[in-house]
C-alpha positions in Angstrom: 7.8 83.7 311.2 9.6 84.1 308.3 9.7 81.9 305.2 12.3 81.6 302.2 10.5 80.6 298.9 11.7 77.1 299.6 10.4 77.0 303.0 6.8 77.9 301.9 7.0 75.2 299.2 6.5 72.4 302.0 3.2 73.7 302.9 1.7 72.9 299.6 -0.8 70.3 300.9 1.1 67.3 300.1 1.9 66.6 303.4 -1.5 66.5 305.6 0.5 66.9 308.9 1.0 70.6 307.9 -1.1 73.5 307.2 -1.5 74.8 303.7 -0.1 78.3 303.0 -0.1 80.7 300.1 1.7 84.1 300.1 0.1 87.1 298.6 2.7 90.3 298.3 5.2 88.3 300.8 2.7 87.7 303.6 1.7 84.0 304.2 -1.9 83.0 304.7 -2.7 79.7 306.3 -5.6 78.9 304.0 -5.9 75.4 305.4 -9.8 76.3 306.0 -10.0 76.2 302.2 -8.5 72.8 302.0 -10.9 72.0 299.3 -10.0 74.8 297.3 -6.2 74.8 298.0 -5.4 71.3 298.9 -4.3 68.6 296.3 -7.1 68.3 293.6 -8.6 71.6 294.6 -9.3 74.6 291.8 -6.6 76.5 293.1 -4.2 73.7 294.3 -1.3 75.5 292.1 -1.1 78.2 294.3 -0.4 76.5 297.5 2.9 76.8 298.9 3.7 79.4 296.8 3.6 83.5 296.5 0.4 83.8 294.0 0.3 87.7 293.9 1.0 87.7 290.0 -1.4 85.1 289.2 -4.1 86.4 291.5 -3.8 89.8 289.9 -4.1 88.5 286.5 -7.0 85.7 287.4 -4.5 83.2 286.2 -3.6 79.6 286.6 -0.8 79.6 284.3 2.5 78.2 285.8 4.4 81.3 284.5 2.3 83.7 286.3 2.6 82.1 289.8 5.2 84.4 291.1 5.5 87.3 293.3 6.8 89.6 290.7 4.2 92.7 290.3 6.3 94.0 287.3 4.2 95.2 284.6 1.0 94.8 286.0 -1.9 97.2 285.1 -3.7 99.4 287.7 -6.8 97.2 287.0 -4.6 94.1 287.8 -3.1 95.5 291.0 -6.6 96.7 292.1 -7.7 92.9 291.6 -4.7 91.7 293.4 -5.7 94.3 296.3 -9.6 92.7 296.2 -7.8 89.3 296.5 -5.5 90.5 299.7 -8.6 91.9 301.4 -10.7 88.4 300.9 -7.6 86.4 302.2 -7.2 88.9 305.2 -10.8 88.4 305.9 -11.0 84.6 305.6 -7.4 83.2 306.8 -4.9 84.0 309.3 -1.6 85.6 308.5 1.1 83.4 310.1 4.1 85.1 308.6 6.2 86.8 305.7 8.9 85.6 303.0 12.0 86.7 303.7 
């Protein structure tokens, strides 16, 4: 399934009838099983319905870092992102890509 960034936003956990999705490097994961983390009120709710690649790489919850942009990231940060990607792959199904 292909999503636009706007499409993805509607999967942010605010509508309980929809799953919760987070994208990493353009791949969309269904993180509904981690609702306590990614759903409303969860510690990582700000990532729901968005591509959180940059924020995960920088270990940041800052609004400015919640984006797909990898520009200017260090090798260490890219390694951190790769670790997050592996964790998501092991735990959550991929349901699509950002177009």
